[in-house]
PDBQT receptor file of N, H, CA, C and O in Angstrom, charges set to zero:
ATOM      1  N   MET A   1      44.888 229.307 -20.956  1.00  0.00    +0.000 N 
ATOM      2  CA  MET A   1      45.666 228.123 -20.673  1.00  0.00    +0.000 C 
ATOM      3  C   MET A   1      44.700 226.965 -20.419  1.00  0.00    +0.000 C 
ATOM      4  O   MET A   1      43.729 227.114 -19.677  1.00  0.00    +0.000 OA
ATOM      5  N   ALA A   2      44.960 225.851 -21.014  1.00  0.00    +0.000 N 
ATOM      6  H   ALA A   2      45.749 225.730 -21.617  1.00  0.00    +0.000 HD
ATOM      7  CA  ALA A   2      44.107 224.673 -20.871  1.00  0.00    +0.000 C 
ATOM      8  C   ALA A   2      44.211 224.104 -19.460  1.00  0.00    +0.000 C 
ATOM      9  O   ALA A   2      45.246 224.222 -18.803  1.00  0.00    +0.000 OA
ATOM     10  N   GLU A   3      43.144 223.498 -19.014  1.00  0.00    +0.000 N 
ATOM     11  H   GLU A   3      42.304 223.402 -19.548  1.00  0.00    +0.000 HD
ATOM     12  CA  GLU A   3      43.129 222.871 -17.693  1.00  0.00    +0.000 C 
ATOM     13  C   GLU A   3      43.931 221.571 -17.729  1.00  0.00    +0.000 C 
ATOM     14  O   GLU A   3      43.708 220.731 -18.600  1.00  0.00    +0.000 OA
ATOM     15  N   HIS A   4      44.849 221.402 -16.801  1.00  0.00    +0.000 N 
ATOM     16  H   HIS A   4      45.030 222.085 -16.092  1.00  0.00    +0.000 HD
ATOM     17  CA  HIS A   4      45.676 220.203 -16.734  1.00  0.00    +0.000 C 
ATOM     18  C   HIS A   4      45.179 219.312 -15.615  1.00  0.00    +0.000 C 
ATOM     19  O   HIS A   4      44.926 219.788 -14.508  1.00  0.00    +0.000 OA
ATOM     20  N   LYS A   5      45.039 218.036 -15.886  1.00  0.00    +0.000 N 
ATOM     21  H   LYS A   5      45.245 217.649 -16.785  1.00  0.00    +0.000 HD
ATOM     22  CA  LYS A   5      44.592 217.085 -14.870  1.00  0.00    +0.000 C 
ATOM     23  C   LYS A   5      45.806 216.544 -14.131  1.00  0.00    +0.000 C 
ATOM     24  O   LYS A   5      46.404 215.545 -14.527  1.00  0.00    +0.000 OA
ATOM     25  N   THR A   6      46.152 217.223 -13.054  1.00  0.00    +0.000 N 
ATOM     26  H   THR A   6      45.666 218.036 -12.731  1.00  0.00    +0.000 HD
ATOM     27  CA  THR A   6      47.296 216.817 -12.243  1.00  0.00    +0.000 C 
ATOM     28  C   THR A   6      46.953 217.020 -10.780  1.00  0.00    +0.000 C 
ATOM     29  O   THR A   6      45.894 217.551 -10.447  1.00  0.00    +0.000 OA
ATOM     30  N   ALA A   7      47.850 216.595  -9.914  1.00  0.00    +0.000 N 
ATOM     31  H   ALA A   7      48.711 216.163 -10.184  1.00  0.00    +0.000 HD
ATOM     32  CA  ALA A   7      47.684 216.825  -8.481  1.00  0.00    +0.000 C 
ATOM     33  C   ALA A   7      48.201 218.211  -8.099  1.00  0.00    +0.000 C 
ATOM     34  O   ALA A   7      48.075 218.625  -6.947  1.00  0.00    +0.000 OA
ATOM     35  N   ILE A   8      48.781 218.929  -9.064  1.00  0.00    +0.000 N 
ATOM     36  H   ILE A   8      48.883 218.592 -10.000  1.00  0.00    +0.000 HD
ATOM     37  CA  ILE A   8      49.343 220.247  -8.809  1.00  0.00    +0.000 C 
ATOM     38  C   ILE A   8      48.219 221.281  -8.896  1.00  0.00    +0.000 C 
ATOM     39  O   ILE A   8      47.496 221.306  -9.892  1.00  0.00    +0.000 OA
ATOM     40  N   PRO A   9      48.054 222.132  -7.884  1.00  0.00    +0.000 N 
ATOM     41  CA  PRO A   9      46.993 223.144  -7.940  1.00  0.00    +0.000 C 
ATOM     42  C   PRO A   9      47.145 224.053  -9.160  1.00  0.00    +0.000 C 
ATOM     43  O   PRO A   9      48.252 224.476  -9.492  1.00  0.00    +0.000 OA
ATOM     44  N   ALA A  10      46.039 224.348  -9.816  1.00  0.00    +0.000 N 
ATOM     45  H   ALA A  10      45.139 224.005  -9.546  1.00  0.00    +0.000 HD
ATOM     46  CA  ALA A  10      46.059 225.160 -11.036  1.00  0.00    +0.000 C 
ATOM     47  C   ALA A  10      46.529 226.584 -10.764  1.00  0.00    +0.000 C 
ATOM     48  O   ALA A  10      47.045 227.240 -11.669  1.00  0.00    +0.000 OA
ATOM     49  N   ASN A  11      46.364 227.079  -9.531  1.00  0.00    +0.000 N 
ATOM     50  H   ASN A  11      45.945 226.546  -8.795  1.00  0.00    +0.000 HD
ATOM     51  CA  ASN A  11      46.742 228.454  -9.223  1.00  0.00    +0.000 C 
ATOM     52  C   ASN A  11      48.194 228.585  -8.751  1.00  0.00    +0.000 C 
ATOM     53  O   ASN A  11      48.615 229.675  -8.365  1.00  0.00    +0.000 OA
ATOM     54  N   LYS A  12      48.948 227.515  -8.774  1.00  0.00    +0.000 N 
ATOM     55  H   LYS A  12      48.606 226.629  -9.087  1.00  0.00    +0.000 HD
ATOM     56  CA  LYS A  12      50.347 227.533  -8.339  1.00  0.00    +0.000 C 
ATOM     57  C   LYS A  12      51.179 228.256  -9.395  1.00  0.00    +0.000 C 
ATOM     58  O   LYS A  12      51.159 227.873 -10.564  1.00  0.00    +0.000 OA
ATOM     59  N   ARG A  13      51.902 229.289  -8.999  1.00  0.00    +0.000 N 
ATOM     60  H   ARG A  13      51.918 229.601  -8.049  1.00  0.00    +0.000 HD
ATOM     61  CA  ARG A  13      52.655 230.108  -9.955  1.00  0.00    +0.000 C 
ATOM     62  C   ARG A  13      54.020 229.526 -10.303  1.00  0.00    +0.000 C 
ATOM     63  O   ARG A  13      54.514 229.723 -11.413  1.00  0.00    +0.000 OA
ATOM     64  N   PHE A  14      54.634 228.808  -9.356  1.00  0.00    +0.000 N 
ATOM     65  H   PHE A  14      54.233 228.648  -8.454  1.00  0.00    +0.000 HD
ATOM     66  CA  PHE A  14      55.933 228.195  -9.589  1.00  0.00    +0.000 C 
ATOM     67  C   PHE A  14      55.858 226.714  -9.275  1.00  0.00    +0.000 C 
ATOM     68  O   PHE A  14      55.173 226.295  -8.342  1.00  0.00    +0.000 OA
ATOM     69  N   LEU A  15      56.573 225.926 -10.070  1.00  0.00    +0.000 N 
ATOM     70  H   LEU A  15      57.129 226.266 -10.828  1.00  0.00    +0.000 HD
ATOM     71  CA  LEU A  15      56.633 224.484  -9.854  1.00  0.00    +0.000 C 
ATOM     72  C   LEU A  15      58.011 224.129  -9.308  1.00  0.00    +0.000 C 
ATOM     73  O   LEU A  15      59.020 224.694  -9.729  1.00  0.00    +0.000 OA
ATOM     74  N   THR A  16      58.043 223.196  -8.374  1.00  0.00    +0.000 N 
ATOM     75  H   THR A  16      57.223 222.737  -8.032  1.00  0.00    +0.000 HD
ATOM     76  CA  THR A  16      59.297 222.704  -7.805  1.00  0.00    +0.000 C 
ATOM     77  C   THR A  16      59.743 221.473  -8.597  1.00  0.00    +0.000 C 
ATOM     78  O   THR A  16      59.025 220.983  -9.468  1.00  0.00    +0.000 OA
ATOM     79  N   ALA A  17      60.936 220.988  -8.277  1.00  0.00    +0.000 N 
ATOM     80  H   ALA A  17      61.520 221.386  -7.569  1.00  0.00    +0.000 HD
ATOM     81  CA  ALA A  17      61.438 219.780  -8.932  1.00  0.00    +0.000 C 
ATOM     82  C   ALA A  17      60.525 218.592  -8.646  1.00  0.00    +0.000 C 
ATOM     83  O   ALA A  17      60.334 217.742  -9.515  1.00  0.00    +0.000 OA
ATOM     84  N   THR A  18      59.966 218.521  -7.457  1.00  0.00    +0.000 N 
ATOM     85  H   THR A  18      60.121 219.212  -6.751  1.00  0.00    +0.000 HD
ATOM     86  CA  THR A  18      59.041 217.440  -7.122  1.00  0.00    +0.000 C 
ATOM     87  C   THR A  18      57.798 217.512  -8.011  1.00  0.00    +0.000 C 
ATOM     88  O   THR A  18      57.328 216.491  -8.512  1.00  0.00    +0.000 OA
ATOM     89  N   ASP A  19      57.267 218.729  -8.205  1.00  0.00    +0.000 N 
ATOM     90  H   ASP A  19      57.649 219.559  -7.798  1.00  0.00    +0.000 HD
ATOM     91  CA  ASP A  19      56.101 218.912  -9.077  1.00  0.00    +0.000 C 
ATOM     92  C   ASP A  19      56.414 218.469 -10.501  1.00  0.00    +0.000 C 
ATOM     93  O   ASP A  19      55.645 217.724 -11.108  1.00  0.00    +0.000 OA
ATOM     94  N   VAL A  20      57.547 218.931 -11.032  1.00  0.00    +0.000 N 
ATOM     95  H   VAL A  20      58.172 219.537 -10.539  1.00  0.00    +0.000 HD
ATOM     96  CA  VAL A  20      57.941 218.602 -12.405  1.00  0.00    +0.000 C 
ATOM     97  C   VAL A  20      58.156 217.100 -12.547  1.00  0.00    +0.000 C 
ATOM     98  O   VAL A  20      57.744 216.504 -13.542  1.00  0.00    +0.000 OA
ATOM     99  N   ALA A  21      58.799 216.487 -11.557  1.00  0.00    +0.000 N 
ATOM    100  H   ALA A  21      59.133 216.971 -10.748  1.00  0.00    +0.000 HD
ATOM    101  CA  ALA A  21      59.045 215.045 -11.596  1.00  0.00    +0.000 C 
ATOM    102  C   ALA A  21      57.725 214.281 -11.661  1.00  0.00    +0.000 C 
ATOM    103  O   ALA A  21      57.606 213.324 -12.427  1.00  0.00    +0.000 OA
ATOM    104  N   GLU A  22      56.737 214.688 -10.870  1.00  0.00    +0.000 N 
ATOM    105  H   GLU A  22      56.834 215.465 -10.248  1.00  0.00    +0.000 HD
ATOM    106  CA  GLU A  22      55.440 214.019 -10.890  1.00  0.00    +0.000 C 
ATOM    107  C   GLU A  22      54.716 214.226 -12.209  1.00  0.00    +0.000 C 
ATOM    108  O   GLU A  22      54.140 213.287 -12.758  1.00  0.00    +0.000 OA
ATOM    109  N   LEU A  23      54.742 215.449 -12.720  1.00  0.00    +0.000 N 
ATOM    110  H   LEU A  23      55.210 216.212 -12.274  1.00  0.00    +0.000 HD
ATOM    111  CA  LEU A  23      54.037 215.754 -13.966  1.00  0.00    +0.000 C 
ATOM    112  C   LEU A  23      54.601 215.000 -15.161  1.00  0.00    +0.000 C 
ATOM    113  O   LEU A  23      53.853 214.537 -16.021  1.00  0.00    +0.000 OA
ATOM    114  N   LEU A  24      55.928 214.879 -15.212  1.00  0.00    +0.000 N 
ATOM    115  H   LEU A  24      56.537 215.256 -14.514  1.00  0.00    +0.000 HD
ATOM    116  CA  LEU A  24      56.586 214.257 -16.361  1.00  0.00    +0.000 C 
ATOM    117  C   LEU A  24      56.968 212.802 -16.124  1.00  0.00    +0.000 C 
ATOM    118  O   LEU A  24      57.474 212.136 -17.027  1.00  0.00    +0.000 OA
ATOM    119  N   ASP A  25      56.727 212.304 -14.909  1.00  0.00    +0.000 N 
ATOM    120  H   ASP A  25      56.316 212.845 -14.175  1.00  0.00    +0.000 HD
ATOM    121  CA  ASP A  25      57.083 210.939 -14.544  1.00  0.00    +0.000 C 
ATOM    122  C   ASP A  25      58.569 210.675 -14.774  1.00  0.00    +0.000 C 
ATOM    123  O   ASP A  25      58.957 209.713 -15.437  1.00  0.00    +0.000 OA
ATOM    124  N   VAL A  26      59.391 211.569 -14.200  1.00  0.00    +0.000 N 
ATOM    125  H   VAL A  26      59.075 212.350 -13.662  1.00  0.00    +0.000 HD
ATOM    126  CA  VAL A  26      60.849 211.447 -14.273  1.00  0.00    +0.000 C 
ATOM    127  C   VAL A  26      61.406 211.563 -12.855  1.00  0.00    +0.000 C 
ATOM    128  O   VAL A  26      60.674 211.880 -11.917  1.00  0.00    +0.000 OA
ATOM    129  N   SER A  27      62.703 211.306 -12.705  1.00  0.00    +0.000 N 
ATOM    130  H   SER A  27      63.298 211.049 -13.467  1.00  0.00    +0.000 HD
ATOM    131  CA  SER A  27      63.343 211.431 -11.391  1.00  0.00    +0.000 C 
ATOM    132  C   SER A  27      63.484 212.909 -11.028  1.00  0.00    +0.000 C 
ATOM    133  O   SER A  27      63.389 213.783 -11.890  1.00  0.00    +0.000 OA
ATOM    134  N   ARG A  28      63.709 213.171  -9.745  1.00  0.00    +0.000 N 
ATOM    135  H   ARG A  28      63.786 212.461  -9.046  1.00  0.00    +0.000 HD
ATOM    136  CA  ARG A  28      63.892 214.562  -9.321  1.00  0.00    +0.000 C 
ATOM    137  C   ARG A  28      65.153 215.158  -9.927  1.00  0.00    +0.000 C 
ATOM    138  O   ARG A  28      65.176 216.347 -10.245  1.00  0.00    +0.000 OA
ATOM    139  N   SER A  29      66.212 214.354 -10.094  1.00  0.00    +0.000 N 
ATOM    140  H   SER A  29      66.193 213.388  -9.835  1.00  0.00    +0.000 HD
ATOM    141  CA  SER A  29      67.429 214.908 -10.690  1.00  0.00    +0.000 C 
ATOM    142  C   SER A  29      67.182 215.319 -12.136  1.00  0.00    +0.000 C 
ATOM    143  O   SER A  29      67.707 216.336 -12.588  1.00  0.00    +0.000 OA
ATOM    144  N   THR A  30      66.390 214.542 -12.863  1.00  0.00    +0.000 N 
ATOM    145  H   THR A  30      65.963 213.715 -12.496  1.00  0.00    +0.000 HD
ATOM    146  CA  THR A  30      66.029 214.915 -14.232  1.00  0.00    +0.000 C 
ATOM    147  C   THR A  30      65.159 216.170 -14.213  1.00  0.00    +0.000 C 
ATOM    148  O   THR A  30      65.309 217.047 -15.064  1.00  0.00    +0.000 OA
ATOM    149  N   ALA A  31      64.261 216.253 -13.255  1.00  0.00    +0.000 N 
ATOM    150  H   ALA A  31      64.139 215.541 -12.563  1.00  0.00    +0.000 HD
ATOM    151  CA  ALA A  31      63.401 217.435 -13.123  1.00  0.00    +0.000 C 
ATOM    152  C   ALA A  31      64.242 218.687 -12.881  1.00  0.00    +0.000 C 
ATOM    153  O   ALA A  31      63.950 219.743 -13.443  1.00  0.00    +0.000 OA
ATOM    154  N   TYR A  32      65.285 218.583 -12.051  1.00  0.00    +0.000 N 
ATOM    155  H   TYR A  32      65.522 217.725 -11.594  1.00  0.00    +0.000 HD
ATOM    156  CA  TYR A  32      66.168 219.731 -11.817  1.00  0.00    +0.000 C 
ATOM    157  C   TYR A  32      66.867 220.151 -13.102  1.00  0.00    +0.000 C 
ATOM    158  O   TYR A  32      67.035 221.346 -13.346  1.00  0.00    +0.000 OA
ATOM    159  N   ARG A  33      67.277 219.195 -13.924  1.00  0.00    +0.000 N 
ATOM    160  H   ARG A  33      67.141 218.225 -13.725  1.00  0.00    +0.000 HD
ATOM    161  CA  ARG A  33      67.925 219.531 -15.201  1.00  0.00    +0.000 C 
ATOM    162  C   ARG A  33      66.941 220.242 -16.132  1.00  0.00    +0.000 C 
ATOM    163  O   ARG A  33      67.313 221.191 -16.823  1.00  0.00    +0.000 OA
ATOM    164  N   ILE A  34      65.703 219.790 -16.150  1.00  0.00    +0.000 N 
ATOM    165  H   ILE A  34      65.401 219.019 -15.590  1.00  0.00    +0.000 HD
ATOM    166  CA  ILE A  34      64.679 220.428 -16.983  1.00  0.00    +0.000 C 
ATOM    167  C   ILE A  34      64.425 221.851 -16.490  1.00  0.00    +0.000 C 
ATOM    168  O   ILE A  34      64.339 222.780 -17.293  1.00  0.00    +0.000 OA
ATOM    169  N   ILE A  35      64.306 222.022 -15.176  1.00  0.00    +0.000 N 
ATOM    170  H   ILE A  35      64.376 221.267 -14.524  1.00  0.00    +0.000 HD
ATOM    171  CA  ILE A  35      64.089 223.352 -14.616  1.00  0.00    +0.000 C 
ATOM    172  C   ILE A  35      65.256 224.267 -14.961  1.00  0.00    +0.000 C 
ATOM    173  O   ILE A  35      65.048 225.424 -15.328  1.00  0.00    +0.000 OA
ATOM    174  N   LYS A  36      66.480 223.761 -14.845  1.00  0.00    +0.000 N 
ATOM    175  H   LYS A  36      66.649 222.822 -14.546  1.00  0.00    +0.000 HD
ATOM    176  CA  LYS A  36      67.652 224.575 -15.178  1.00  0.00    +0.000 C 
ATOM    177  C   LYS A  36      67.614 225.014 -16.632  1.00  0.00    +0.000 C 
ATOM    178  O   LYS A  36      67.897 226.171 -16.942  1.00  0.00    +0.000 OA
ATOM    179  N   ARG A  37      67.267 224.102 -17.517  1.00  0.00    +0.000 N 
ATOM    180  H   ARG A  37      67.038 223.162 -17.265  1.00  0.00    +0.000 HD
ATOM    181  CA  ARG A  37      67.195 224.438 -18.945  1.00  0.00    +0.000 C 
ATOM    182  C   ARG A  37      66.142 225.522 -19.207  1.00  0.00    +0.000 C 
ATOM    183  O   ARG A  37      66.403 226.486 -19.928  1.00  0.00    +0.000 OA
ATOM    184  N   LEU A  38      64.962 225.360 -18.623  1.00  0.00    +0.000 N 
ATOM    185  H   LEU A  38      64.750 224.577 -18.038  1.00  0.00    +0.000 HD
ATOM    186  CA  LEU A  38      63.903 226.357 -18.805  1.00  0.00    +0.000 C 
ATOM    187  C   LEU A  38      64.303 227.698 -18.197  1.00  0.00    +0.000 C 
ATOM    188  O   LEU A  38      64.065 228.748 -18.794  1.00  0.00    +0.000 OA
ATOM    189  N   ASN A  39      64.909 227.664 -17.012  1.00  0.00    +0.000 N 
ATOM    190  H   ASN A  39      65.103 226.811 -16.528  1.00  0.00    +0.000 HD
ATOM    191  CA  ASN A  39      65.349 228.908 -16.384  1.00  0.00    +0.000 C 
ATOM    192  C   ASN A  39      66.466 229.582 -17.169  1.00  0.00    +0.000 C 
ATOM    193  O   ASN A  39      66.521 230.811 -17.217  1.00  0.00    +0.000 OA
ATOM    194  N   ASP A  40      67.357 228.812 -17.783  1.00  0.00    +0.000 N 
ATOM    195  H   ASP A  40      67.313 227.814 -17.744  1.00  0.00    +0.000 HD
ATOM    196  CA  ASP A  40      68.399 229.392 -18.631  1.00  0.00    +0.000 C 
ATOM    197  C   ASP A  40      67.776 230.140 -19.809  1.00  0.00    +0.000 C 
ATOM    198  O   ASP A  40      68.233 231.222 -20.175  1.00  0.00    +0.000 OA
ATOM    199  N   GLU A  41      66.726 229.554 -20.403  1.00  0.00    +0.000 N 
ATOM    200  H   GLU A  41      66.354 228.674 -20.106  1.00  0.00    +0.000 HD
ATOM    201  CA  GLU A  41      66.014 230.216 -21.500  1.00  0.00    +0.000 C 
ATOM    202  C   GLU A  41      65.389 231.524 -21.025  1.00  0.00    +0.000 C 
ATOM    203  O   GLU A  41      65.455 232.538 -21.719  1.00  0.00    +0.000 OA
ATOM    204  N   LEU A  42      64.785 231.495 -19.848  1.00  0.00    +0.000 N 
ATOM    205  H   LEU A  42      64.731 230.671 -19.285  1.00  0.00    +0.000 HD
ATOM    206  CA  LEU A  42      64.169 232.702 -19.294  1.00  0.00    +0.000 C 
ATOM    207  C   LEU A  42      65.222 233.765 -18.980  1.00  0.00    +0.000 C 
ATOM    208  O   LEU A  42      64.999 234.951 -19.221  1.00  0.00    +0.000 OA
ATOM    209  N   ASN A  43      66.367 233.339 -18.444  1.00  0.00    +0.000 N 
ATOM    210  H   ASN A  43      66.548 232.375 -18.249  1.00  0.00    +0.000 HD
ATOM    211  CA  ASN A  43      67.445 234.285 -18.139  1.00  0.00    +0.000 C 
ATOM    212  C   ASN A  43      67.943 234.970 -19.405  1.00  0.00    +0.000 C 
ATOM    213  O   ASN A  43      68.204 236.173 -19.397  1.00  0.00    +0.000 OA
ATOM    214  N   LYS A  44      68.075 234.212 -20.493  1.00  0.00    +0.000 N 
ATOM    215  H   LYS A  44      67.863 233.235 -20.500  1.00  0.00    +0.000 HD
ATOM    216  CA  LYS A  44      68.525 234.787 -21.763  1.00  0.00    +0.000 C 
ATOM    217  C   LYS A  44      67.529 235.820 -22.291  1.00  0.00    +0.000 C 
ATOM    218  O   LYS A  44      67.899 236.748 -23.009  1.00  0.00    +0.000 OA
ATOM    219  N   ALA A  45      66.259 235.641 -21.922  1.00  0.00    +0.000 N 
ATOM    220  H   ALA A  45      65.958 234.886 -21.338  1.00  0.00    +0.000 HD
ATOM    221  CA  ALA A  45      65.223 236.586 -22.326  1.00  0.00    +0.000 C 
ATOM    222  C   ALA A  45      65.124 237.763 -21.353  1.00  0.00    +0.000 C 
ATOM    223  O   ALA A  45      64.258 238.625 -21.502  1.00  0.00    +0.000 OA
ATOM    224  N   GLY A  46      66.019 237.796 -20.350  1.00  0.00    +0.000 N 
ATOM    225  H   GLY A  46      66.722 237.095 -20.229  1.00  0.00    +0.000 HD
ATOM    226  CA  GLY A  46      66.053 238.897 -19.403  1.00  0.00    +0.000 C 
ATOM    227  C   GLY A  46      65.083 238.764 -18.245  1.00  0.00    +0.000 C 
ATOM    228  O   GLY A  46      64.812 239.747 -17.556  1.00  0.00    +0.000 OA
ATOM    229  N   LYS A  47      64.562 237.587 -18.018  1.00  0.00    +0.000 N 
ATOM    230  H   LYS A  47      64.783 236.788 -18.577  1.00  0.00    +0.000 HD
ATOM    231  CA  LYS A  47      63.613 237.358 -16.926  1.00  0.00    +0.000 C 
ATOM    232  C   LYS A  47      64.331 236.917 -15.665  1.00  0.00    +0.000 C 
ATOM    233  O   LYS A  47      65.372 236.262 -15.725  1.00  0.00    +0.000 OA
ATOM    234  N   LEU A  48      63.774 237.276 -14.538  1.00  0.00    +0.000 N 
ATOM    235  H   LEU A  48      62.929 237.808 -14.489  1.00  0.00    +0.000 HD
ATOM    236  CA  LEU A  48      64.304 236.871 -13.238  1.00  0.00    +0.000 C 
ATOM    237  C   LEU A  48      63.791 235.475 -12.920  1.00  0.00    +0.000 C 
ATOM    238  O   LEU A  48      62.608 235.192 -13.107  1.00  0.00    +0.000 OA
ATOM    239  N   THR A  49      64.669 234.602 -12.441  1.00  0.00    +0.000 N 
ATOM    240  H   THR A  49      65.630 234.832 -12.288  1.00  0.00    +0.000 HD
ATOM    241  CA  THR A  49      64.282 233.224 -12.122  1.00  0.00    +0.000 C 
ATOM    242  C   THR A  49      64.688 232.886 -10.695  1.00  0.00    +0.000 C 
ATOM    243  O   THR A  49      65.485 233.586 -10.070  1.00  0.00    +0.000 OA
ATOM    244  N   VAL A  50      64.118 231.797 -10.199  1.00  0.00    +0.000 N 
ATOM    245  H   VAL A  50      63.471 231.229 -10.707  1.00  0.00    +0.000 HD
ATOM    246  CA  VAL A  50      64.437 231.289  -8.871  1.00  0.00    +0.000 C 
ATOM    247  C   VAL A  50      65.026 229.893  -9.053  1.00  0.00    +0.000 C 
ATOM    248  O   VAL A  50      64.405 229.031  -9.675  1.00  0.00    +0.000 OA
ATOM    249  N   ALA A  51      66.209 229.672  -8.517  1.00  0.00    +0.000 N 
ATOM    250  H   ALA A  51      66.714 230.372  -8.012  1.00  0.00    +0.000 HD
ATOM    251  CA  ALA A  51      66.852 228.364  -8.651  1.00  0.00    +0.000 C 
ATOM    252  C   ALA A  51      65.979 227.281  -8.038  1.00  0.00    +0.000 C 
ATOM    253  O   ALA A  51      65.458 227.444  -6.934  1.00  0.00    +0.000 OA
ATOM    254  N   GLY A  52      65.820 226.171  -8.761  1.00  0.00    +0.000 N 
ATOM    255  H   GLY A  52      66.243 226.039  -9.658  1.00  0.00    +0.000 HD
ATOM    256  CA  GLY A  52      65.052 225.040  -8.252  1.00  0.00    +0.000 C 
ATOM    257  C   GLY A  52      63.558 225.151  -8.466  1.00  0.00    +0.000 C 
ATOM    258  O   GLY A  52      62.812 224.240  -8.109  1.00  0.00    +0.000 OA
ATOM    259  N   LYS A  53      63.104 226.270  -9.052  1.00  0.00    +0.000 N 
ATOM    260  H   LYS A  53      63.710 227.011  -9.342  1.00  0.00    +0.000 HD
ATOM    261  CA  LYS A  53      61.687 226.455  -9.348  1.00  0.00    +0.000 C 
ATOM    262  C   LYS A  53      61.567 227.029 -10.747  1.00  0.00    +0.000 C 
ATOM    263  O   LYS A  53      62.477 227.691 -11.245  1.00  0.00    +0.000 OA
ATOM    264  N   VAL A  54      60.424 226.763 -11.375  1.00  0.00    +0.000 N 
ATOM    265  H   VAL A  54      59.685 226.226 -10.970  1.00  0.00    +0.000 HD
ATOM    266  CA  VAL A  54      60.186 227.296 -12.713  1.00  0.00    +0.000 C 
ATOM    267  C   VAL A  54      58.769 227.857 -12.763  1.00  0.00    +0.000 C 
ATOM    268  O   VAL A  54      57.866 227.352 -12.095  1.00  0.00    +0.000 OA
ATOM    269  N   SER A  55      58.589 228.886 -13.546  1.00  0.00    +0.000 N 
ATOM    270  H   SER A  55      59.322 229.296 -14.089  1.00  0.00    +0.000 HD
ATOM    271  CA  SER A  55      57.263 229.459 -13.748  1.00  0.00    +0.000 C 
ATOM    272  C   SER A  55      56.336 228.378 -14.290  1.00  0.00    +0.000 C 
ATOM    273  O   SER A  55      56.649 227.733 -15.290  1.00  0.00    +0.000 OA
ATOM    274  N   ALA A  56      55.201 228.179 -13.636  1.00  0.00    +0.000 N 
ATOM    275  H   ALA A  56      54.946 228.703 -12.823  1.00  0.00    +0.000 HD
ATOM    276  CA  ALA A  56      54.248 227.162 -14.081  1.00  0.00    +0.000 C 
ATOM    277  C   ALA A  56      53.752 227.487 -15.492  1.00  0.00    +0.000 C 
ATOM    278  O   ALA A  56      53.619 226.591 -16.325  1.00  0.00    +0.000 OA
ATOM    279  N   LYS A  57      53.484 228.747 -15.756  1.00  0.00    +0.000 N 
ATOM    280  H   LYS A  57      53.593 229.475 -15.079  1.00  0.00    +0.000 HD
ATOM    281  CA  LYS A  57      53.009 229.157 -17.080  1.00  0.00    +0.000 C 
ATOM    282  C   LYS A  57      54.044 228.796 -18.154  1.00  0.00    +0.000 C 
ATOM    283  O   LYS A  57      53.702 228.206 -19.180  1.00  0.00    +0.000 OA
ATOM    284  N   TYR A  58      55.297 229.152 -17.911  1.00  0.00    +0.000 N 
ATOM    285  H   TYR A  58      55.575 229.631 -17.079  1.00  0.00    +0.000 HD
ATOM    286  CA  TYR A  58      56.353 228.864 -18.885  1.00  0.00    +0.000 C 
ATOM    287  C   TYR A  58      56.545 227.360 -19.054  1.00  0.00    +0.000 C 
ATOM    288  O   TYR A  58      56.750 226.880 -20.169  1.00  0.00    +0.000 OA
ATOM    289  N   PHE A  59      56.480 226.623 -17.956  1.00  0.00    +0.000 N 
ATOM    290  H   PHE A  59      56.314 227.014 -17.051  1.00  0.00    +0.000 HD
ATOM    291  CA  PHE A  59      56.617 225.155 -18.022  1.00  0.00    +0.000 C 
ATOM    292  C   PHE A  59      55.550 224.558 -18.925  1.00  0.00    +0.000 C 
ATOM    293  O   PHE A  59      55.867 223.786 -19.830  1.00  0.00    +0.000 OA
ATOM    294  N   TYR A  60      54.268 224.911 -18.685  1.00  0.00    +0.000 N 
ATOM    295  H   TYR A  60      54.011 225.538 -17.949  1.00  0.00    +0.000 HD
ATOM    296  CA  TYR A  60      53.178 224.334 -19.471  1.00  0.00    +0.000 C 
ATOM    297  C   TYR A  60      53.234 224.772 -20.931  1.00  0.00    +0.000 C 
ATOM    298  O   TYR A  60      52.848 224.008 -21.816  1.00  0.00    +0.000 OA
ATOM    299  N   GLU A  61      53.708 225.991 -21.199  1.00  0.00    +0.000 N 
ATOM    300  H   GLU A  61      54.020 226.612 -20.480  1.00  0.00    +0.000 HD
ATOM    301  CA  GLU A  61      53.835 226.462 -22.578  1.00  0.00    +0.000 C 
ATOM    302  C   GLU A  61      54.929 225.718 -23.343  1.00  0.00    +0.000 C 
ATOM    303  O   GLU A  61      54.891 225.645 -24.571  1.00  0.00    +0.000 OA
ATOM    304  N   ASN A  62      55.907 225.164 -22.614  1.00  0.00    +0.000 N 
ATOM    305  H   ASN A  62      55.938 225.224 -21.616  1.00  0.00    +0.000 HD
ATOM    306  CA  ASN A  62      57.070 224.557 -23.263  1.00  0.00    +0.000 C 
ATOM    307  C   ASN A  62      57.177 223.059 -23.077  1.00  0.00    +0.000 C 
ATOM    308  O   ASN A  62      58.232 222.482 -23.341  1.00  0.00    +0.000 OA
ATOM    309  N   THR A  63      56.114 222.415 -22.629  1.00  0.00    +0.000 N 
ATOM    310  H   THR A  63      55.257 222.884 -22.415  1.00  0.00    +0.000 HD
ATOM    311  CA  THR A  63      56.084 220.962 -22.536  1.00  0.00    +0.000 C 
ATOM    312  C   THR A  63      54.791 220.454 -23.147  1.00  0.00    +0.000 C 
ATOM    313  O   THR A  63      53.802 221.181 -23.241  1.00  0.00    +0.000 OA
ATOM    314  N   TYR A  64      54.815 219.225 -23.551  1.00  0.00    +0.000 N 
ATOM    315  H   TYR A  64      55.618 218.634 -23.474  1.00  0.00    +0.000 HD
ATOM    316  CA  TYR A  64      53.628 218.593 -24.149  1.00  0.00    +0.000 C 
ATOM    317  C   TYR A  64      52.893 217.812 -23.081  1.00  0.00    +0.000 C 
ATOM    318  O   TYR A  64      53.126 216.616 -22.907  1.00  0.00    +0.000 OA
ATOM    319  N   LEU A  65      52.012 218.482 -22.371  1.00  0.00    +0.000 N 
ATOM    320  H   LEU A  65      51.823 219.454 -22.513  1.00  0.00    +0.000 HD
ATOM    321  CA  LEU A  65      51.196 217.823 -21.348  1.00  0.00    +0.000 C 
ATOM    322  C   LEU A  65      49.738 217.897 -21.729  1.00  0.00    +0.000 C 
ATOM    323  O   LEU A  65      48.882 217.399 -20.997  1.00  0.00    +0.000 OA
TER     324      LEU A  65
């Protein structure tokens, strides 16, 4: 995984809506919608998710940062 220049620690396994909002420069409500969409994809693949948080690995794999 490529190194990302953000204020978010590289070893953080899950990102919160605040983290996503900062990374993408969007509002927290938009960040929650993005997290829900990513978590819905993970649920369809049979993965366990946590509401309001998204796997950092999955987030970075599915966004252009």
